[in-house]
DSSP file (Angstrom, degrees, kcal/mol; ACC not computed):
  #  RESIDUE AA STRUCTURE BP1 BP2  ACC     N-H-->O    O-->H-N    N-H-->O    O-->H-N    TCO  KAPPA ALPHA  PHI   PSI    X-CA   Y-CA   Z-CA
    1    1 A M              0   0    0      0, 0.0     2,-0.0     0, 0.0     0, 0.0   0.000 360.0 360.0 360.0 118.0  170.7   48.5  129.4
    2    2 A P        -     0   0    0      0, 0.0     2,-0.4     0, 0.0     0, 0.0  -0.358 360.0-142.6 -68.3 143.9  171.6   50.1  126.0
    3    3 A T        -     0   0    0     -2,-0.0     2,-0.5     2,-0.0     0, 0.0  -0.861   9.9-154.1-104.9 144.6  170.6   48.1  122.9
    4    4 A S        -     0   0    0     -2,-0.4     2,-0.4     3,-0.0     3,-0.1  -0.967  11.6-176.3-120.5 130.2  172.8   48.0  119.9
    5    5 A T        -     0   0    0     -2,-0.5    -2,-0.0     1,-0.1     4,-0.0  -0.948  26.9-143.4-123.5 149.1  171.7   47.4  116.5
    6    6 A L  S    S+     0   0    0     -2,-0.4    -1,-0.1     1,-0.2     0, 0.0   0.834  94.8  33.2 -75.4 -31.3  173.6   47.1  113.3
    7    7 A V  S    S-     0   0    0     -3,-0.1    -1,-0.2     3,-0.0     5,-0.1  -0.994  91.6-117.1-128.6 123.6  171.0   48.8  111.2
    8    8 A P    >>  -     0   0    0      0, 0.0     4,-2.0     0, 0.0     3,-0.5  -0.268  29.8-115.4 -57.6 146.0  168.8   51.7  112.6
    9    9 A A  H 3> S+     0   0    0      1,-0.2     4,-2.3     2,-0.2     5,-0.2   0.847 114.0  57.5 -54.3 -38.6  165.1   50.8  112.7
   10   10 A G  H 3> S+     0   0    0      1,-0.2     4,-2.0     2,-0.2    -1,-0.2   0.910 107.6  46.5 -60.8 -43.5  164.2   53.5  110.2
   11   11 A L  H <> S+     0   0    0     -3,-0.5     4,-2.6     2,-0.2    -1,-0.2   0.881 110.9  51.2 -66.8 -38.2  166.6   52.1  107.6
   12   12 A S  H  X S+     0   0    0     -4,-2.0     4,-1.9     2,-0.2    -2,-0.2   0.901 112.6  45.8 -68.6 -38.9  165.5   48.5  108.0
   13   13 A T  H  X S+     0   0    0     -4,-2.3     4,-2.1    -5,-0.2    -1,-0.2   0.877 111.7  52.9 -71.3 -34.0  161.8   49.5  107.5
   14   14 A A  H  X S+     0   0    0     -4,-2.0     4,-2.4    -5,-0.2    -2,-0.2   0.917 109.1  50.0 -63.2 -43.0  162.8   51.7  104.6
   15   15 A G  H  X S+     0   0    0     -4,-2.6     4,-1.9     1,-0.2    -2,-0.2   0.872 110.6  48.2 -63.1 -36.1  164.5   48.6  103.1
   16   16 A L  H  X S+     0   0    0     -4,-1.9     4,-2.3     2,-0.2    -1,-0.2   0.844 110.2  53.2 -70.4 -32.6  161.5   46.5  103.6
   17   17 A R  H  X S+     0   0    0     -4,-2.1     4,-2.3     2,-0.2    -2,-0.2   0.889 109.2  48.5 -66.8 -39.9  159.4   49.3  102.0
   18   18 A A  H  X S+     0   0    0     -4,-2.4     4,-2.7     2,-0.2    -2,-0.2   0.890 111.1  50.5 -67.2 -39.4  161.7   49.3   99.0
   19   19 A L  H  X S+     0   0    0     -4,-1.9     4,-2.9     2,-0.2     5,-0.3   0.903 109.4  51.2 -62.6 -41.8  161.4   45.5   98.8
   20   20 A S  H  X S+     0   0    0     -4,-2.3     4,-2.0     1,-0.2    -2,-0.2   0.915 111.2  48.8 -64.2 -41.6  157.6   45.8   99.0
   21   21 A L  H  X S+     0   0    0     -4,-2.3     4,-2.0     2,-0.2    -2,-0.2   0.928 114.2  44.1 -63.7 -45.0  157.7   48.2   96.1
   22   22 A M  H  X S+     0   0    0     -4,-2.7     4,-2.1     2,-0.2    -2,-0.2   0.909 115.8  45.9 -69.5 -39.8  159.9   46.1   93.9
   23   23 A L  H  X S+     0   0    0     -4,-2.9     4,-2.9    -5,-0.2     5,-0.3   0.860 110.5  56.5 -70.4 -31.1  158.1   42.9   94.6
   24   24 A G  H  X S+     0   0    0     -4,-2.0     4,-2.6    -5,-0.3    -2,-0.2   0.922 107.9  46.5 -61.1 -44.5  154.8   44.8   94.0
   25   25 A V  H  X S+     0   0    0     -4,-2.0     4,-2.4     2,-0.2    -2,-0.2   0.920 113.2  49.6 -63.3 -45.2  156.0   45.9   90.6
   26   26 A F  H  X S+     0   0    0     -4,-2.1     4,-1.7     1,-0.2    -2,-0.2   0.931 114.8  43.5 -60.9 -47.1  157.2   42.3   89.7
   27   27 A I  H  X S+     0   0    0     -4,-2.9     4,-2.1     2,-0.2    -2,-0.2   0.887 110.7  55.5 -66.3 -41.0  153.8   40.8   90.8
   28   28 A L  H  X S+     0   0    0     -4,-2.6     4,-2.4    -5,-0.3    -1,-0.2   0.935 110.1  45.6 -57.9 -48.5  151.8   43.4   89.1
   29   29 A F  H  X S+     0   0    0     -4,-2.4     4,-1.9     1,-0.2    -1,-0.2   0.790 107.5  57.1 -72.5 -24.4  153.5   42.7   85.8
   30   30 A M  H  X S+     0   0    0     -4,-1.7     4,-0.6    -5,-0.2    -1,-0.2   0.895 109.9  46.8 -64.4 -38.5  153.1   39.0   86.3
   31   31 A G  H >< S+     0   0    0     -4,-2.1     3,-1.2    51,-0.2    -2,-0.2   0.921 109.6  51.6 -67.1 -43.3  149.4   39.7   86.6
   32   32 A I  H >< S+     0   0    0     -4,-2.4     3,-1.5     1,-0.3     4,-0.2   0.880 105.4  57.7 -61.1 -37.4  149.4   41.9   83.5
   33   33 A D  H 3< S+     0   0    0     -4,-1.9     3,-0.3     1,-0.3    -1,-0.3   0.707 107.3  48.5 -65.4 -19.2  151.1   39.0   81.6
   34   34 A K  T X< S+     0   0    0     -3,-1.2     3,-1.7    -4,-0.6     4,-0.4   0.218  73.4 113.5-107.1  14.1  148.2   36.8   82.5
   35   35 A I  G X  S+     0   0    0     -3,-1.5     3,-1.8     1,-0.3     4,-0.4   0.851  71.7  62.4 -53.0 -38.8  145.4   39.2   81.4
   36   36 A A  G >> S+     0   0    0      1,-0.3     3,-1.3    -3,-0.3     4,-1.3   0.771  87.7  71.5 -62.4 -24.4  144.5   36.8   78.6
   37   37 A W  G <4 S+     0   0    0     -3,-1.7    -1,-0.3     1,-0.3    -2,-0.2   0.798  85.4  67.8 -61.0 -27.2  143.6   34.1   81.2
   38   38 A L  G <4 S+     0   0    0     -3,-1.8    -1,-0.3    -4,-0.4    -2,-0.2   0.819 106.0  40.4 -66.0 -26.7  140.5   36.2   82.1
   39   39 A M  T <4 S+     0   0    0     -3,-1.3     2,-0.3    -4,-0.4    -1,-0.2   0.765 130.2  11.4 -89.7 -28.7  139.0   35.4   78.7
   40   40 A S     <  -     0   0    0     -4,-1.3     3,-0.4    35,-0.1     4,-0.3  -0.990  49.1-152.9-154.9 136.6  140.0   31.8   78.4
   41   41 A D  S  > S+     0   0    0     -2,-0.3     4,-2.8     1,-0.2     5,-0.2   0.362  73.0 102.8 -90.9   8.2  141.5   29.1   80.7
   42   42 A E  H  > S+     0   0    0      1,-0.2     4,-2.9     2,-0.2     5,-0.2   0.887  78.4  50.4 -57.5 -43.6  143.1   27.3   77.8
   43   43 A V  H  > S+     0   0    0     -3,-0.4     4,-2.0     2,-0.2    -1,-0.2   0.942 115.0  42.0 -62.1 -47.7  146.6   28.6   78.5
   44   44 A L  H  > S+     0   0    0     -4,-0.3     4,-2.6     2,-0.2    -2,-0.2   0.925 115.0  49.8 -66.7 -43.6  146.5   27.6   82.1
   45   45 A T  H  X S+     0   0    0     -4,-2.8     4,-2.2     1,-0.2    -2,-0.2   0.922 111.3  51.1 -60.5 -44.3  144.9   24.2   81.5
   46   46 A G  H  X S+     0   0    0     -4,-2.9     4,-2.0    -5,-0.2    -1,-0.2   0.903 109.4  49.9 -59.4 -41.5  147.5   23.5   78.8
   47   47 A R  H  X S+     0   0    0     -4,-2.0     4,-2.6     2,-0.2    -2,-0.2   0.920 108.5  51.9 -64.9 -42.7  150.3   24.4   81.2
   48   48 A F  H  X S+     0   0    0     -4,-2.6     4,-1.7     1,-0.2    -1,-0.2   0.907 110.0  49.6 -58.1 -42.2  148.8   22.1   83.9
   49   49 A Y  H  X S+     0   0    0     -4,-2.2     4,-1.1     2,-0.2    -1,-0.2   0.855 109.2  51.9 -66.7 -35.8  148.7   19.2   81.3
   50   50 A E  H >X S+     0   0    0     -4,-2.0     4,-0.5     1,-0.2     3,-0.5   0.935 111.5  46.9 -62.9 -46.1  152.3   19.9   80.4
   51   51 A W  H >X S+     0   0    0     -4,-2.6     4,-0.8     1,-0.2     3,-0.8   0.831 104.6  62.4 -63.0 -31.7  153.3   19.7   84.1
   52   52 A L  H 3< S+     0   0    0     -4,-1.7     3,-0.3     1,-0.2    -1,-0.2   0.823  91.9  66.0 -65.6 -32.4  151.3   16.5   84.5
   53   53 A E  H << S+     0   0    0     -4,-1.1    -1,-0.2    -3,-0.5    -2,-0.2   0.846 118.4  20.6 -59.3 -35.5  153.5   14.6   82.0
   54   54 A T  H << S+     0   0    0     -3,-0.8    -1,-0.2    -4,-0.5    -2,-0.2   0.316  92.8 130.3-117.3   5.5  156.6   14.8   84.3
   55   55 A A     <  -     0   0    0     -4,-0.8    58,-0.1    -3,-0.3    57,-0.1  -0.313  57.2-122.1 -69.1 141.7  155.0   15.4   87.6
   56   56 A P     >  -     0   0    0      0, 0.0     4,-2.9     0, 0.0     3,-0.5  -0.337  42.6 -91.0 -69.3 164.6  156.0   13.3   90.7
   57   57 A P  H  > S+     0   0    0      0, 0.0     4,-2.5     0, 0.0     5,-0.2   0.843 124.7  49.5 -51.0 -44.1  153.1   11.4   92.4
   58   58 A V  H  > S+     0   0    0      1,-0.2     4,-1.7     2,-0.2     5,-0.1   0.891 115.8  41.7 -67.1 -38.6  152.3   14.1   94.9
   59   59 A S  H  > S+     0   0    0     -3,-0.5     4,-2.6     2,-0.2    -1,-0.2   0.842 111.9  57.0 -75.8 -32.0  152.2   16.9   92.3
   60   60 A R  H  X S+     0   0    0     -4,-2.9     4,-2.7     2,-0.2     5,-0.2   0.944 107.5  47.9 -60.7 -48.2  150.3   14.6   89.8
   61   61 A W  H  X S+     0   0    0     -4,-2.5     4,-2.6    -5,-0.2     5,-0.4   0.939 112.5  49.1 -59.7 -45.0  147.6   14.0   92.4
   62   62 A Y  H  X>S+     0   0    0     -4,-1.7     5,-2.2     1,-0.2     4,-2.1   0.903 113.2  46.5 -61.9 -41.7  147.3   17.8   93.1
   63   63 A L  I  <>S+     0   0    0     -4,-2.6     5,-3.0     3,-0.2    -1,-0.2   0.913 117.3  42.5 -64.5 -44.1  147.1   18.5   89.3
   64   64 A Q  I  <5S+     0   0    0     -4,-2.7    -2,-0.2    -5,-0.2    -1,-0.2   0.869 125.2  32.4 -73.6 -37.0  144.5   15.9   88.6
   65   65 A K  I  <5S+     0   0    0     -4,-2.6    -3,-0.2    -5,-0.2    -2,-0.2   0.729 136.7   9.5 -95.5 -26.2  142.3   16.5   91.7
   66   66 A V  I  X5S+     0   0    0     -4,-2.1     4,-1.6    -5,-0.4    -3,-0.2   0.762 123.1  44.7-121.2 -56.1  142.6   20.3   92.3
   67   67 A A  I  ><S+     0   0    0     -5,-2.2     4,-0.6     2,-0.2     7,-0.2   0.939 114.2  41.3 -65.5 -54.9  144.4   22.2   89.6
   68   68 A I  H >4<S+     0   0    0     -5,-3.0     3,-1.0     1,-0.2    -1,-0.2   0.936 118.5  45.7 -69.4 -45.6  143.0   20.9   86.3
   69   69 A P  H 34 S+     0   0    0      0, 0.0    -1,-0.2     0, 0.0    -2,-0.2   0.845 118.5  44.2 -62.7 -28.8  139.3   20.8   87.6
   70   70 A G  H >X S+     0   0    0     -4,-1.6     4,-2.8     1,-0.2     3,-1.1   0.440  81.6 106.9 -92.9   1.8  139.7   24.2   89.1
   71   71 A A  H <X S+     0   0    0     -3,-1.0     4,-2.8    -4,-0.6     5,-0.2   0.825  74.2  56.6 -52.6 -39.0  141.5   25.7   86.1
   72   72 A P  H 3> S+     0   0    0      0, 0.0     4,-0.5     0, 0.0    -1,-0.3   0.879 115.2  38.9 -60.5 -34.9  138.4   27.8   85.0
   73   73 A V  H X> S+     0   0    0     -3,-1.1     4,-2.6     2,-0.2     3,-0.8   0.918 116.8  49.2 -78.9 -46.6  138.3   29.5   88.4
   74   74 A F  H 3X S+     0   0    0     -4,-2.8     4,-2.9     1,-0.3    -3,-0.2   0.867 102.7  62.9 -60.2 -37.8  142.1   29.8   88.8
   75   75 A A  H 3< S+     0   0    0     -4,-2.8    -1,-0.3    -5,-0.3    -2,-0.2   0.809 114.9  32.4 -61.5 -28.5  142.5   31.3   85.4
   76   76 A R  H <X S+     0   0    0     -3,-0.8     4,-1.2    -4,-0.5    -2,-0.2   0.806 120.5  49.7 -94.0 -34.4  140.3   34.2   86.5
   77   77 A L  H  X S+     0   0    0     -4,-2.6     4,-3.0     2,-0.2     5,-0.2   0.901 104.5  56.6 -73.3 -41.9  141.4   34.3   90.1
   78   78 A V  H  X S+     0   0    0     -4,-2.9     4,-2.5     1,-0.2     5,-0.2   0.934 109.4  42.3 -61.5 -51.2  145.2   34.3   89.6
   79   79 A P  H  > S+     0   0    0      0, 0.0     4,-2.5     0, 0.0    -1,-0.2   0.917 116.6  49.3 -64.5 -38.3  145.6   37.3   87.4
   80   80 A L  H  X S+     0   0    0     -4,-1.2     4,-2.7     2,-0.2     5,-0.2   0.930 112.8  47.4 -61.6 -47.2  143.1   39.3   89.5
   81   81 A A  H  X S+     0   0    0     -4,-3.0     4,-3.1     1,-0.2     5,-0.2   0.899 112.9  48.8 -61.8 -41.3  144.9   38.4   92.7
   82   82 A E  H  X S+     0   0    0     -4,-2.5     4,-2.5    -5,-0.2   -51,-0.2   0.891 112.1  48.0 -66.6 -40.1  148.3   39.2   91.2
   83   83 A L  H  X S+     0   0    0     -4,-2.5     4,-2.1    -5,-0.2    -2,-0.2   0.922 116.5  43.3 -62.7 -47.1  147.1   42.6   89.9
   84   84 A A  H  X S+     0   0    0     -4,-2.7     4,-2.5    -5,-0.2    -2,-0.2   0.922 116.7  46.4 -66.5 -45.0  145.5   43.4   93.3
   85   85 A A  H  X S+     0   0    0     -4,-3.1     4,-2.8     2,-0.2     5,-0.2   0.902 111.7  51.2 -68.0 -40.2  148.5   42.2   95.3
   86   86 A G  H  X S+     0   0    0     -4,-2.5     4,-2.3    -5,-0.2    -1,-0.2   0.947 113.3  45.6 -57.3 -48.6  151.0   43.9   93.1
   87   87 A T  H  X S+     0   0    0     -4,-2.1     4,-2.2     1,-0.2    -2,-0.2   0.899 112.5  51.2 -63.5 -42.7  149.1   47.2   93.5
   88   88 A A  H  X>S+     0   0    0     -4,-2.5     5,-2.6     2,-0.2     4,-1.6   0.915 111.0  47.0 -59.1 -47.1  148.7   46.6   97.3
   89   89 A L  H  <5S+     0   0    0     -4,-2.8    -2,-0.2     3,-0.2    -1,-0.2   0.894 111.8  51.1 -66.3 -37.7  152.5   46.0   97.8
   90   90 A I  H  <5S+     0   0    0     -4,-2.3    -1,-0.2    -5,-0.2    -2,-0.2   0.908 116.7  40.3 -64.1 -40.3  153.3   49.1   95.6
   91   91 A C  H  <5S-     0   0    0     -4,-2.2    57,-1.9    -5,-0.2    -1,-0.2   0.660 111.5-121.1 -83.2 -17.4  151.0   51.3   97.7
   92   92 A G  T  <5 +     0   0    0     -4,-1.6    57,-1.2    55,-0.3     2,-0.6   0.819  55.5 158.1  77.8  33.0  152.0   49.6  101.0
   93   93 A F  S   <S-     0   0    0     -5,-2.6    -1,-0.2     1,-0.2     5,-0.2  -0.813  72.6 -24.7 -94.0 116.2  148.4   48.5  101.7
   94   94 A R  S  > S+     0   0    0     -2,-0.6     4,-2.8    55,-0.1    -1,-0.2   0.922  79.3 177.1  48.5  53.6  148.2   45.6  104.2
   95   95 A V  H  > S+     0   0    0     -3,-0.4     4,-2.9    46,-0.3     5,-0.2   0.895  71.4  49.7 -59.0 -46.7  151.7   44.4  103.2
   96   96 A R  H  > S+     0   0    0     45,-0.4     4,-2.1     2,-0.2    -1,-0.2   0.950 115.2  42.9 -62.7 -47.5  152.0   41.5  105.6
   97   97 A L  H  > S+     0   0    0      2,-0.2     4,-2.3     1,-0.2    -2,-0.2   0.935 116.4  48.4 -63.4 -45.8  148.6   40.0  104.6
   98   98 A T  H  X S+     0   0    0     -4,-2.8     4,-2.5     1,-0.2     5,-0.2   0.919 112.1  48.8 -59.1 -44.5  149.3   40.6  100.9
   99   99 A A  H  X S+     0   0    0     -4,-2.9     4,-2.3    -5,-0.2    -1,-0.2   0.857 110.3  51.3 -64.4 -35.3  152.7   39.1  101.1
  100  100 A A  H  X S+     0   0    0     -4,-2.1     4,-1.9    -5,-0.2    -1,-0.2   0.910 110.9  47.5 -70.9 -40.3  151.3   36.1  103.0
  101  101 A V  H  X S+     0   0    0     -4,-2.3     4,-2.3     2,-0.2    -2,-0.2   0.919 113.8  48.1 -63.8 -44.0  148.6   35.5  100.3
  102  102 A M  H  X S+     0   0    0     -4,-2.5     4,-3.1     1,-0.2     5,-0.2   0.882 106.9  56.9 -66.9 -35.1  151.2   35.8   97.5
  103  103 A L  H  X S+     0   0    0     -4,-2.3     4,-2.5     1,-0.2    -1,-0.2   0.922 109.2  45.6 -57.4 -44.8  153.5   33.5   99.3
  104  104 A L  H  X S+     0   0    0     -4,-1.9     4,-2.3     2,-0.2    -2,-0.2   0.898 113.0  49.8 -67.9 -39.3  150.8   30.8   99.3
  105  105 A M  H  X S+     0   0    0     -4,-2.3     4,-2.1     2,-0.2    -2,-0.2   0.937 112.6  47.3 -66.9 -42.2  150.0   31.4   95.7
  106  106 A V  H  X S+     0   0    0     -4,-3.1     4,-2.7     1,-0.2     5,-0.2   0.941 113.3  48.0 -60.6 -48.6  153.7   31.2   94.6
  107  107 A L  H  X S+     0   0    0     -4,-2.5     4,-2.4    -5,-0.2    -1,-0.2   0.880 108.8  55.4 -59.3 -39.3  154.2   28.1   96.6
  108  108 A N  H  X S+     0   0    0     -4,-2.3     4,-2.5     2,-0.2    -1,-0.2   0.926 111.7  42.1 -59.6 -47.6  151.1   26.6   95.1
  109  109 A F  H  X S+     0   0    0     -4,-2.1     4,-2.3     2,-0.2     6,-0.3   0.889 114.4  50.8 -66.5 -40.6  152.3   27.2   91.5
  110  110 A H  H  <>S+     0   0    0     -4,-2.7     5,-1.4     2,-0.2     6,-1.3   0.855 112.4  47.7 -70.1 -33.7  155.8   26.0   92.3
  111  111 A F  H ><5S+     0   0    0     -4,-2.4     3,-1.0    -5,-0.2    -2,-0.2   0.943 113.2  47.1 -64.1 -51.3  154.4   22.8   93.9
  112  112 A A  H 3<5S+     0   0    0     -4,-2.5    -2,-0.2     1,-0.3    -1,-0.2   0.873 112.8  48.9 -60.6 -38.8  152.1   22.1   91.0
  113  113 A S  T 3<5S-     0   0    0     -4,-2.3    -1,-0.3    -5,-0.2    -2,-0.2   0.555 109.7-122.4 -81.9  -6.8  154.8   22.7   88.4
  114  114 A D  T X 5S+     0   0    0     -3,-1.0     3,-0.7    -4,-0.4    -3,-0.2   0.613  75.3 126.8  76.9  12.8  157.2   20.4   90.3
  115  115 A L  G > < +     0   0    0     -5,-1.4     3,-1.6    -6,-0.3     6,-0.3   0.885  61.0  64.7 -69.0 -37.3  159.8   23.2   90.7
  116  116 A L  G 3  S+     0   0    0     -6,-1.3    -1,-0.2     1,-0.3    -5,-0.1   0.717  96.7  58.0 -59.7 -21.4  160.1   22.9   94.5
  117  117 A F  G <  S+     0   0    0     -3,-0.7     2,-0.4    -7,-0.3    -1,-0.3   0.218  93.0  79.8 -99.0  17.0  161.6   19.4   94.2
  118  118 A H  S X  S-     0   0    0     -3,-1.6     3,-1.5     1,-0.1     4,-0.4  -0.935  74.8-130.4-128.2 148.4  164.6   20.2   92.1
  119  119 A R  G >  S+     0   0    0     -2,-0.4     3,-1.7     1,-0.3     4,-0.3   0.825 106.0  68.2 -59.7 -33.6  168.0   21.6   92.8
  120  120 A S  G >> S+     0   0    0      1,-0.3     3,-1.5     2,-0.2     4,-0.7   0.732  83.4  74.3 -61.4 -22.7  167.6   24.1   89.9
  121  121 A Y  G X4 S+     0   0    0     -3,-1.5     3,-0.8    -6,-0.3     7,-0.8   0.854  85.8  64.5 -60.6 -30.8  164.9   25.8   92.0
  122  122 A L  G <4 S+     0   0    0     -3,-1.7    -1,-0.3    -4,-0.4    -2,-0.2   0.729 111.0  34.5 -67.6 -18.3  167.6   27.2   94.2
  123  123 A I  G <4 S+     0   0    0     -3,-1.5     2,-0.4    -4,-0.3    -1,-0.3   0.357  90.0 113.0-111.7   1.5  169.0   29.3   91.3
  124  124 A N    X<  -     0   0    0     -3,-0.8     3,-1.9    -4,-0.7     4,-0.3  -0.615  65.3-140.1 -77.9 128.3  165.6   30.1   89.6
  125  125 A A  T 3  S+     0   0    0     -2,-0.4     5,-0.5     1,-0.3    -1,-0.1   0.753 104.5  53.8 -59.5 -24.9  164.9   33.8   89.8
  126  126 A Y  T 3  S+     0   0    0      3,-0.1    -1,-0.3     4,-0.1     5,-0.1   0.518 108.4  60.1 -85.6  -5.5  161.2   33.0   90.5
  127  127 A G  S <> S+     0   0    0     -3,-1.9     4,-2.6    -6,-0.2     3,-0.3   0.758 112.8   1.3 -87.5-109.7  162.2   30.7   93.4
  128  128 A L  H  > S+     0   0    0     -7,-0.8     4,-3.0    -4,-0.3     5,-0.3   0.802 125.3  57.2 -59.4 -37.2  164.1   31.7   96.5
  129  129 A P  H  > S+     0   0    0      0, 0.0     4,-2.2     0, 0.0    -1,-0.2   0.958 113.9  39.3 -62.3 -46.4  164.5   35.4   95.7
  130  130 A V  H  > S+     0   0    0     -5,-0.5     4,-2.5    -3,-0.3     5,-0.2   0.952 118.9  47.3 -68.3 -46.6  160.7   35.9   95.4
  131  131 A L  H  X S+     0   0    0     -4,-2.6     4,-2.6     1,-0.2    -1,-0.2   0.901 112.7  49.7 -60.7 -39.8  159.9   33.6   98.3
  132  132 A S  H  X S+     0   0    0     -4,-3.0     4,-2.6    -5,-0.2    -1,-0.2   0.909 111.4  48.6 -65.3 -42.1  162.6   35.2  100.5
  133  133 A G  H  X S+     0   0    0     -4,-2.2     4,-1.9    -5,-0.3    -1,-0.2   0.922 112.8  47.4 -64.4 -42.6  161.3   38.6   99.8
  134  134 A L  H  X S+     0   0    0     -4,-2.5     4,-2.4     2,-0.2    -2,-0.2   0.903 111.3  50.9 -66.2 -40.2  157.7   37.6  100.5
  135  135 A V  H  X S+     0   0    0     -4,-2.6     4,-2.3     1,-0.2     5,-0.2   0.937 109.0  52.2 -60.7 -46.9  158.7   35.9  103.8
  136  136 A A  H  X S+     0   0    0     -4,-2.6     4,-2.9     1,-0.2    -1,-0.2   0.865 111.0  46.7 -58.6 -36.1  160.6   39.0  104.9
  137  137 A L  H  X S+     0   0    0     -4,-1.9     4,-1.9     2,-0.2    -1,-0.2   0.861 109.7  53.5 -74.4 -34.2  157.5   41.2  104.2
  138  138 A V  H  < S+     0   0    0     -4,-2.4    -2,-0.2     2,-0.2    -1,-0.2   0.914 117.3  39.0 -62.2 -42.8  155.3   38.7  106.1
  139  139 A I  H  < S+     0   0    0     -4,-2.3    -2,-0.2    -5,-0.2     3,-0.2   0.943 136.2  13.2 -75.0 -50.9  157.6   38.9  109.1
  140  140 A G  H  < S+     0   0    0     -4,-2.9    -3,-0.2    -5,-0.2    -2,-0.2   0.220  89.3 108.7-117.9  17.3  158.5   42.6  109.1
  141  141 A G     <  +     0   0    0     -4,-1.9     3,-0.5    -5,-0.1   -45,-0.4   0.236  48.3 116.1 -85.8  18.9  156.1   44.4  106.7
  142  142 A A  S    S-     0   0    0      1,-0.2     8,-0.1    -3,-0.2    -4,-0.0  -0.679  81.9  -2.4 -87.1 140.7  154.0   46.2  109.4
  143  143 A R  S    S+     0   0    0      6,-0.4    -1,-0.2    -2,-0.3     7,-0.1   0.887  82.5 178.3  54.6  48.3  153.9   50.0  109.6
  144  144 A L    >   -     0   0    0     -3,-0.5     3,-0.7     5,-0.2    -1,-0.2  -0.509  33.6 -98.1 -80.0 149.6  156.4   50.6  106.8
  145  145 A P  T 3  S+     0   0    0      0, 0.0     3,-0.1     0, 0.0    -1,-0.1  -0.304 104.1  20.0 -66.2 155.0  157.2   54.2  105.8
  146  146 A F  T 3  S+     0   0    0      1,-0.2     2,-0.3     2,-0.1     3,-0.1   0.853  94.0 140.7  53.9  41.2  155.4   55.7  102.8
  147  147 A S    <   -     0   0    0     -3,-0.7     3,-0.5     1,-0.1   -55,-0.3  -0.848  60.0-134.4-111.8 148.5  152.6   53.2  103.1
  148  148 A V  S    S+     0   0    0    -57,-1.9     2,-0.9    -2,-0.3   -55,-0.2   0.924 107.1  41.8 -63.8 -46.7  148.9   53.7  102.6
  149  149 A S              0   0    0    -57,-1.2    -6,-0.4     1,-0.2    -1,-0.3  -0.647 360.0 360.0-104.5  76.9  148.2   51.7  105.8
  150  150 A K              0   0    0     -2,-0.9    -1,-0.2    -3,-0.5    -2,-0.1   0.388 360.0 360.0 -94.2 360.0  150.8   52.9  108.2
C-alpha cells in the first residue's frame, strides 16, 4: 500500500533541524543575558519578589517555598543550563533531551512569573512560539540532519 505524505521526510527533518538551530541561538543568548547571575543572585531574587506581589495563590506558594529559597542555586544553574542547552541545540546534540529539559525550565519560569495564567501569554513571543518549538523538537528531534549526534 503506497503511503502519501505532504512533506518528504528529508524536508521535515531539515525543518526541525532549522528550528533546533534557531531556538538554540535564542536560548544561548538568553543564557548570555543572564551571565551576571553567576556572580550574584540579587537580580533573580529581586524578580521573584516582584512576581510575588501579584502572584495567584499557587504561584505564590511556589515562589515562597521553592523559588526564593532556591534562588542562589537557580541563579547559577539557569544561565549555565541555557548556555549548554543553546549550544547543544545549535550543534544538534541530544536535541530531544535538550528540548525536554528546556521545556521544563521555560514552563517553570512562566509558572512562577504567573504568565501561564493570562490571555496575554498567547501573544507573548516567549510563550507559545518557544513552547511550540520545544514540543516539536521533543517529539521529532531525533536523528536530524547536520547534527553532532545523528
